[in-house]
C-alpha positions as CSV (number, residue, x, y, z in Angstrom):
1,X,-5.4,9.2,-6.8
2,X,-5.2,10.3,-3.2
3,X,-2.7,13.0,-3.1
4,X,-3.4,13.3,0.8
5,X,-0.7,10.7,1.9
6,X,-0.1,9.7,5.5
7,X,2.6,8.1,5.8
8,X,5.4,6.6,8.7
9,X,8.9,6.7,8.7
10,X,11.0,3.2,8.8
11,X,11.7,4.5,12.6
12,X,8.3,4.8,14.1
13,X,7.2,1.9,16.2
14,X,4.6,-0.8,14.3
15,X,2.5,1.0,17.7
16,X,2.5,4.4,15.8
17,X,1.8,3.0,12.2
18,X,-1.3,0.8,14.2
19,X,-2.7,4.1,15.3
20,X,-2.3,6.4,11.9
21,X,-4.2,3.6,10.7
22,X,-7.0,3.8,13.0
23,X,-7.5,7.2,13.3
24,X,-7.3,7.9,9.1
25,X,-9.3,4.5,9.0
26,X,-6.8,3.2,7.0
27,X,-5.4,-0.3,6.1
28,X,-1.5,0.9,5.0
29,X,0.9,3.7,4.8
30,X,4.0,4.0,3.0
31,X,6.6,4.0,4.8
32,X,9.0,7.0,3.4
33,X,11.9,8.7,4.3
34,X,13.2,12.1,3.1
35,X,10.6,12.4,0.5
36,X,11.2,8.4,-1.1
37,X,9.3,5.4,-0.9
38,X,11.1,2.9,1.3
39,X,8.0,0.5,1.9
40,X,4.6,-0.4,2.6
41,X,3.4,-1.4,5.9
42,X,-0.2,-3.0,6.1
43,X,-2.0,-3.9,8.7
44,X,-1.9,-7.8,8.1
45,X,1.8,-6.8,8.0
46,X,1.5,-5.8,11.5
47,X,-0.9,-8.9,12.3
48,X,1.6,-11.6,10.7
49,X,4.7,-10.4,10.7
50,X,4.6,-9.2,14.7
51,X,1.4,-9.7,16.7
52,X,0.7,-13.6,15.7
53,X,4.9,-13.8,16.4
54,X,4.5,-12.2,20.4
55,X,5.8,-9.5,18.7
56,X,6.3,-5.9,20.3
57,X,3.7,-2.9,19.4
58,X,7.7,-0.8,20.2
59,X,8.9,-2.7,17.2
60,X,10.1,-0.4,14.4
61,X,8.4,-0.2,11.1
62,X,11.1,-1.3,9.1
63,X,11.3,-4.7,11.1
64,X,7.5,-5.6,9.8
65,X,7.1,-3.6,6.4
66,X,7.1,-4.9,2.8
67,X,10.2,-3.5,1.2
68,X,11.4,-5.9,-1.5
69,X,9.9,-6.0,-5.0
70,X,8.2,-2.5,-4.5
71,X,5.8,-1.7,-7.2
72,X,4.9,2.2,-8.0
73,X,3.4,3.4,-10.9
74,X,3.6,7.7,-11.7
75,X,1.5,10.6,-12.1
76,X,1.0,10.3,-15.9
77,X,-0.4,6.7,-16.1
78,X,-3.9,6.2,-16.6
79,X,-6.6,4.7,-15.0
80,X,-6.2,1.4,-16.8
81,X,-2.3,1.0,-16.2
82,X,-2.9,1.6,-12.9
83,X,-5.5,-1.0,-12.5
84,X,-3.5,-3.7,-14.9
85,X,0.0,-3.1,-12.7
86,X,-2.2,-3.7,-9.1
87,X,-3.9,-6.9,-11.0
88,X,-0.4,-8.4,-12.5
89,X,1.1,-7.8,-9.0
90,X,-1.6,-8.5,-6.7
91,X,-1.6,-5.3,-4.9
92,X,-4.6,-3.6,-3.5
93,X,-2.4,-0.3,-3.0
94,X,-0.3,1.3,-5.8
95,X,2.3,4.3,-4.7
96,X,2.7,6.9,-7.2
97,X,6.3,8.2,-7.9
98,X,7.9,11.2,-9.5
99,X,11.3,12.1,-9.1
100,X,11.7,9.6,-7.1
101,X,9.2,11.6,-4.6
102,X,5.9,10.1,-3.5
103,X,3.4,12.1,-4.8
104,X,0.1,10.2,-4.2
105,X,-1.3,6.3,-4.1
106,X,-3.9,4.5,-5.3
107,X,-6.1,2.0,-3.9
108,X,-8.5,-0.1,-5.7
109,X,-11.2,1.7,-3.1
110,X,-9.8,4.9,-5.7
111,X,-10.8,2.9,-8.5
112,X,-14.1,1.3,-7.3
113,X,-15.4,4.9,-6.5
114,X,-15.9,6.7,-10.0
115,X,-18.2,5.2,-12.0
116,X,-15.3,5.5,-15.3
117,X,-13.6,3.3,-13.4
118,X,-15.5,0.7,-12.0
119,X,-14.6,-2.0,-14.8
120,X,-10.8,-2.2,-13.8
121,X,-11.4,-1.8,-9.9
122,X,-13.9,-5.1,-10.6
123,X,-10.9,-6.5,-12.6
124,X,-8.3,-6.2,-11.0
125,X,-9.7,-7.2,-7.6
126,X,-10.7,-10.2,-9.4
127,X,-7.1,-10.9,-10.6
128,X,-5.5,-9.7,-6.8
129,X,-8.2,-12.1,-5.6
130,X,-7.1,-15.4,-7.7
131,X,-4.0,-17.3,-6.1
132,X,-1.1,-17.2,-7.9
133,X,-0.1,-20.3,-6.8
134,X,-1.7,-23.7,-5.7
135,X,-2.2,-24.0,-2.2
């Protein structure tokens, strides 16, 4: 789990979010207000929900973020549980919540860099990359 979390607020602009992603070499940011997770914004969200529609880079993060059906983990779960949750929900990043406060993020990259968890990361990626519905 990464506990150095770069985040944005719902009222920041998507331009600011994109700049933070670029500066920190990351593809997603948790959207946090008063320490509580309100959503997640990804580079894909910005591309598909704003840029592709001729969007304004000054638009608020809240207009572009994913905030329905948020999935999270807790600090007490083990690597297998995290990988299973990520695979089940087809997500590449899992916010970790403790007492309703964001305390960390687990990514497929985190799982893949640890020798003991490379197998779980591979299984999760395989499940995540499999379409959940016929195309």
